[in-house]
C-alpha positions in Angstrom: -0.1 -0.1 0.0 1.4 3.4 -1.0 0.4 6.5 1.4 -1.5 9.3 -0.3 -0.3 12.5 0.2 -3.2 15.5 0.0 -2.7 17.9 -3.1 -0.9 20.8 -1.8 0.8 19.0 1.1 4.1 19.5 -0.1 3.6 23.3 -1.0 2.4 23.8 2.3 5.2 21.8 4.3 7.5 23.9 2.4 5.9 27.1 3.0 5.6 26.0 6.7 9.6 25.4 6.8 10.5 28.6 5.1 8.2 30.0 7.8 9.9 28.3 10.6 13.4 29.6 9.9 12.9 32.9 8.9 14.0 35.6 11.4 11.5 37.1 13.6 11.4 40.9 12.6 13.2 42.5 15.5 11.9 45.4 17.7 15.1 48.1 17.4 13.8 49.9 21.0 13.7 46.4 22.6 17.0 45.2 21.0 18.7 48.5 21.8 17.6 48.3 25.6 18.2 44.7 25.7 21.9 45.9 24.8 22.1 47.5 28.5 21.6 44.2 30.7 24.5 43.0 32.5 27.0 45.0 34.6 29.0 48.1 33.6 31.9 50.1 34.9 31.0 53.6 34.5 34.0 56.3 34.9 32.8 59.5 33.7 32.3 63.3 34.4 29.7 65.2 36.0 29.4 68.7 36.3 33.3 68.8 35.7 33.7 66.3 38.2 35.2 63.3 37.6 33.5 59.8 38.7 33.6 56.2 39.4 30.0 54.1 38.7 28.8 51.0 38.3 25.9 50.4 36.3 23.4 47.3 36.4 20.7 47.2 33.7 18.0 44.1 33.9 14.5 43.6 32.7 11.6 43.6 34.9 8.1 42.9 34.9 8.1 40.4 32.1 10.6 42.2 29.7 8.5 45.5 30.0 10.6 47.4 31.7 14.5 47.7 31.7 15.5 48.7 34.7 19.2 50.5 35.0 20.7 51.3 38.4 23.4 53.6 38.7 25.8 53.2 41.9 28.8 55.5 42.8 32.0 53.6 43.9 33.2 57.0 45.6 31.7 56.3 49.6 32.8 60.5 50.2 30.2 61.4 47.1 27.4 58.7 47.4 25.0 58.9 44.4 22.5 55.9 43.5 20.0 56.4 41.1 17.0 53.7 39.3 16.2 54.6 35.7 13.1 53.0 34.4 12.7 52.7 30.4 9.9 50.9 29.0 9.7 50.6 25.2 6.0 50.8 23.2 6.4 50.9 19.6 9.7 49.7 18.5 11.2 53.4 18.5 9.1 54.9 21.2 10.5 55.3 24.6 9.0 56.4 28.1 11.1 56.4 31.1 11.5 57.5 35.0 14.5 58.7 36.8 14.6 58.2 40.6 18.1 59.1 42.3 19.4 59.7 45.8 18.2 63.3 46.0 14.9 62.4 46.7 11.2 62.6 44.8 11.1 66.2 44.4 14.3 65.7 41.9 12.8 62.8 40.0 11.0 63.2 36.3 9.4 61.5 33.7 11.2 61.0 30.4 10.0 60.5 26.5 12.2 59.5 23.6 13.3 57.4 21.0 15.7 55.0 19.3 17.4 57.0 16.8 19.8 54.6 14.0 20.5 52.6 17.3 21.6 55.5 19.9 18.8 55.5 23.0 17.7 59.0 23.2 15.5 60.0 26.5 14.8 63.6 27.5 13.7 64.2 31.4 12.0 67.4 31.9 12.4 68.9 35.2 11.0 72.4 36.2 14.4 74.6 35.1 15.8 72.3 32.7 15.5 69.5 30.1 18.1 66.6 30.4 19.4 65.2 26.8 20.3 61.6 27.8 21.9 60.0 24.8 23.1 56.5 25.2 25.4 55.1 21.8 26.7 51.9 21.3 30.7 52.1 21.3 32.4 48.5 20.4 31.2 46.1 23.5 30.2 49.3 25.8 28.4 52.5 25.5 29.0 56.2 25.2 26.4 57.9 27.7 25.9 61.8 27.6 23.5 64.0 29.3 23.3 67.7 28.1 21.6 70.3 30.4 19.1 72.3 28.1 17.5 75.7 29.8 14.8 77.3 29.3 16.2 80.4 28.0 18.1 77.6 25.6 21.2 77.9 26.3 22.8 74.6 27.1 25.7 72.6 28.7 27.2 69.5 29.2 26.1 67.8 32.3 27.3 64.4 32.5 29.5 61.8 30.5 29.8 57.9 30.9 31.7 55.4 29.0 30.7 52.0 29.8 32.5 48.9 29.6 31.3 45.1 30.6 32.3 43.9 34.1 31.5 41.5 37.0 29.0 43.3 39.1 30.8 41.3 42.0 29.9 42.3 45.2 28.5 46.3 44.1 25.4 46.8 46.3 23.2 48.8 44.2 20.1 50.2 46.2 17.1 49.1 44.2 
């Protein structure tokens, strides 16, 4: 007895196989945020002062938000921050910045992914802080520009993130 193959079966199987091996479309915003997961050494400069910082990125709420934790490594100048970022349509981002200065200095942010660069502006009463995170080899360049209401702007902070083990870093969140 010879098995009978239904008409079009081979074509359907071929199509199913081809669809199974096609790459799944990537959400550019989620992919960019995903590159921030893990721990990072983040030396830099804030308001003209050299700083040593450790950064950790981890997904929360079933991969809907990336929590970026910053921990200052200088015990004489403590600083901690938690930045929560979510993507919602492949390019647009929403964020919330909170830090050790307290709730009066927390702010909502809006932004987008532009050619792989994460761009989020956090609005405070006196200024907007334009955060830009651009991939740089295995790491990131993170710059923050302060834009005053009168139109003037100046560099506020910059960091160079390179992968590192978290070790015994004590993050606040």
